[in-house]
MARDRENKOL-927965 format. One line per field, with one value per residue (C-alpha): z, x, y. Coordinates in steps of 0.001 Angstrom, whole numbers. Last residue first. Layout:
N
c3	Z / ...
c1	X / ...
c2	Y / ...
This chain:
89
c3	-8925 / -8620 / -6462 / -9151 / -11804 / -9472 / -8910 / -12650 / -13411 / -10519 / -11681 / -15301 / -14287 / -12104 / -14887 / -17337 / -14740 / -13674 / -17298 / -17791 / -14482 / -15623 / -19023 / -17357 / -14919 / -17791 / -19663 / -16549 / -16026 / -19676 / -19179 / -20005 / -16646 / -14516 / -16243 / -19901 / -19824 / -17745 / -20210 / -23175 / -21503 / -20041 / -23412 / -24886 / -22109 / -22403 / -26207 / -26023 / -23375 / -25512 / -28772 / -28082 / -26841 / -30415 / -30573 / -30810 / -28401 / -25247 / -22723 / -23197 / -24556 / -21864 / -19074 / -20379 / -20610 / -17128 / -15652 / -17566 / -16279 / -12686 / -12712 / -14281 / -11793 / -8955 / -10279 / -10935 / -7394 / -7124 / -9353 / -7234 / -3991 / -5417 / -6456 / -2903 / -1511 / -4065 / -3112 / 566 / 0
c1	37516 / 33908 / 32914 / 34088 / 31910 / 28895 / 29519 / 29906 / 26550 / 24826 / 26032 / 25099 / 21616 / 21191 / 22370 / 19831 / 17039 / 17975 / 18016 / 14512 / 13381 / 14669 / 12981 / 9695 / 9956 / 10627 / 7621 / 5441 / 6453 / 5735 / 2210 / -158 / -687 / 724 / 402 / 68 / 2361 / 4861 / 4635 / 5522 / 8459 / 9753 / 9458 / 11629 / 14178 / 14139 / 14463 / 17345 / 19129 / 18716 / 20031 / 23783 / 23349 / 22649 / 19409 / 19760 / 16889 / 16311 / 18896 / 19320 / 15862 / 14201 / 16215 / 15544 / 11812 / 11778 / 13522 / 11191 / 8077 / 9357 / 10213 / 6881 / 4970 / 6854 / 5922 / 2312 / 1688 / -1333 / 251 / 3383 / 1403 / -801 / 2290 / 3622 / 346 / 308 / 3857 / 2965 / 0
c2	3271 / 2091 / 5058 / 7459 / 5808 / 6011 / 9710 / 10304 / 8683 / 10445 / 13865 / 13164 / 12065 / 15133 / 17412 / 15987 / 16109 / 19643 / 20812 / 19409 / 20946 / 24333 / 24028 / 23074 / 25987 / 28396 / 27036 / 27200 / 30819 / 31650 / 30441 / 27601 / 26014 / 23204 / 19824 / 20873 / 23905 / 21953 / 19061 / 21283 / 23007 / 19754 / 18029 / 20797 / 20260 / 16446 / 16517 / 18989 / 16925 / 13756 / 15232 / 14952 / 11389 / 10213 / 8234 / 4457 / 4085 / 2021 / 3175 / 6908 / 7696 / 5569 / 7159 / 10656 / 9961 / 8395 / 11449 / 13769 / 11999 / 11947 / 15661 / 16599 / 14427 / 16115 / 19553 / 18573 / 17344 / 15050 / 12372 / 12139 / 11981 / 9213 / 7246 / 7474 / 6162 / 3344 / 2358 / 2316 / 0
């Protein structure tokens, strides 16, 4: 039941849902497509802008927030990847 409660919290909060959706999108693009890694950050940021306008509201503030969350997701993934590589050395 705990997992369902946590999922309900994610779906109730648009910002958390946006973060989770972008993280999953980036993960799927990275691991399950033959897409060049150069394009993945751009796709995540543009998707963040669009999804923020859909989930939160249609405004410039939502677009900026979506772009920021998209950049945060890309940077967070890179940070975690490099941290894990360092811990293996």
